[in-house]
N, C-alpha and C positions, 0 to 999 in steps of 0.2 A: 190610766191611759189603754188601749187596745192598740194592737195592730195587727193587719192582715195582709198577707205577701199577695199584691194583685198580677206583677209579672216578673220574668226570670228572662236575662239577655243571654245567647252563645253566640258565638262565633260561626259564622258560614264561611268557607272557601269560595262556594258556588251556592248563592241564593235560593238559585230553582231545585237543585239537587238537594239539598237540606230540608227545601219548604215540600219539594213531593214525600220525602221522608217521613218528615212531621204527619202529614195528611194522610200520605199510603197505610205507613204500617201503625201509626196512633192515633188516627182519625180526627186528630186536630183541624180546625178549618180557617182556610184562609180570610182575613178580615182587612177593610180599608186600613190604609196606613199611610201617616202623613211622608214626606218625601223632607230625607237628610241627607246629611254631605255625602254619606255612602247609603251603597242598597241597604234597604231594611224591608222586612216581612215581618208583620204582624201575625199569629196565629193564634186563635179562639180554643180555650180548653172548657173545659164544665166547669171550674172553679175560678179561673184566671184566664194569663195572656201568658206564649211564650215569644219573646222577638229575638228575631234572627238580623244580626248586623254582617253583612259582607266587609272583610278587610281580609288583607294579606300578612298573616302572620299564624301564629301555632296557636291548636288549642293547647289548654292548660291540661296535664295529665288527670290524677283522679278527682278534681272537683267535678260536683255532679248535681244533678236535678233530680227530684222525684216525678212521678205521675202515678196516677192509680187508675187501670182499665177494666171494664167490663166484661171484655171479651180476652184474658188473658193467652188462654189456649191461641187463638188465633195469631196472638202477638208476637209469643212464644215460637209457633210453628213457622209462621214469614220472616221473623229475625234470623232463625234457625237455616232456613232455606238462602235465605238469600247474602248471609256471612255479617250480621250484624251484631252478633253474639260477642260480646267485650272481649280485648285480648289486653290481657294485664301485662305489665313491665317486667313482674316477678317468675311468669311463665306460668302461674296458674292458670287452669286453662278450664275452671271453673265459672260459669256465668249465672247460676242460678241456685239460690239458698233460702235456707229457711230458718224462718226467726223462732226465739222462743213461744210467742203466741201463737204459731202457726201458721203465720203470714209466710209470705215468698217473696222475693225480691229477684228481678232480673235486670240484667247491667247488659247493657248496649251500646255499642260506639256507631252514634251515627255519623253521616259521610264524611265531614270533616275530621271526626277523632271523636268531639266532645264523648265524654260517658254519660248516658242517660240511665237512671234507674227505674223501670217498670215493677210496681209493687201491685199484688191482690191480697186480700184479706185472709183466704183460707187453702189450704194444700191439698186438705181433705176433697174440695172439690174439684179437685184436678185429674186427667185419664191419667191414668196409671203409667204411659208410656212416658208422660211430662213427671210424675213424681220419682220415677227412676232417677232423673236427671239432676234431680235436688240433693242438696248439698248441704247438710244441716250445721248450722255456726257452730254448733256444740263441739262438731269435729273438728273446727278450722281451729276455734279458739273458746275454751273452757267459759260457758255462762255462769259465772258465781254472782252471789249476791243481790243487788238491785237489776244487774243484766238477767236475770231469770226473769223478771217480770218487765222486759222493756217491751213497746209495742209501738207501732208506725199507728200514727193517725189518720187511718183509713175509711173516713167518713164517708157512708153509705152515697154512690152517684143518686144523679137525679131520677134517671129509669128504674133503678131498684128501688122495690119494694120488699116491705118488711113481711115473713110468714107467720 
């Protein structure tokens, strides 16, 4: 048996504000959405959908989902300028991390406060001023044993071409 993830649903306190974040900052596209008992907006990504649902409730702490983007630098610069870099409960101010395989993880908070992980496969492709902001996971927590070989599944996006 195989399984493939087709969508993730997240809370939106203001459906329009949240949809604007995901379309403007991450490049997702609004798609037709069935009518539900509460306001819902479906957004299309390269490989599945994000479903926003509006409810009057608090977002849950560090639960998150990850997306891969093709223009990481644009997402990072915009998120930083607009104040979307993650705020951690423990006072940690880093939002950009390097992984053992050379990939980078950027953590954002959407307008509701949901945690979103933005991934990119190669830190060496990034501008020097962004690389300066990357905190190596090894500096936070030693990477030993199998952890040294950990790698996110960052399959190339449809528009990418192999060299």
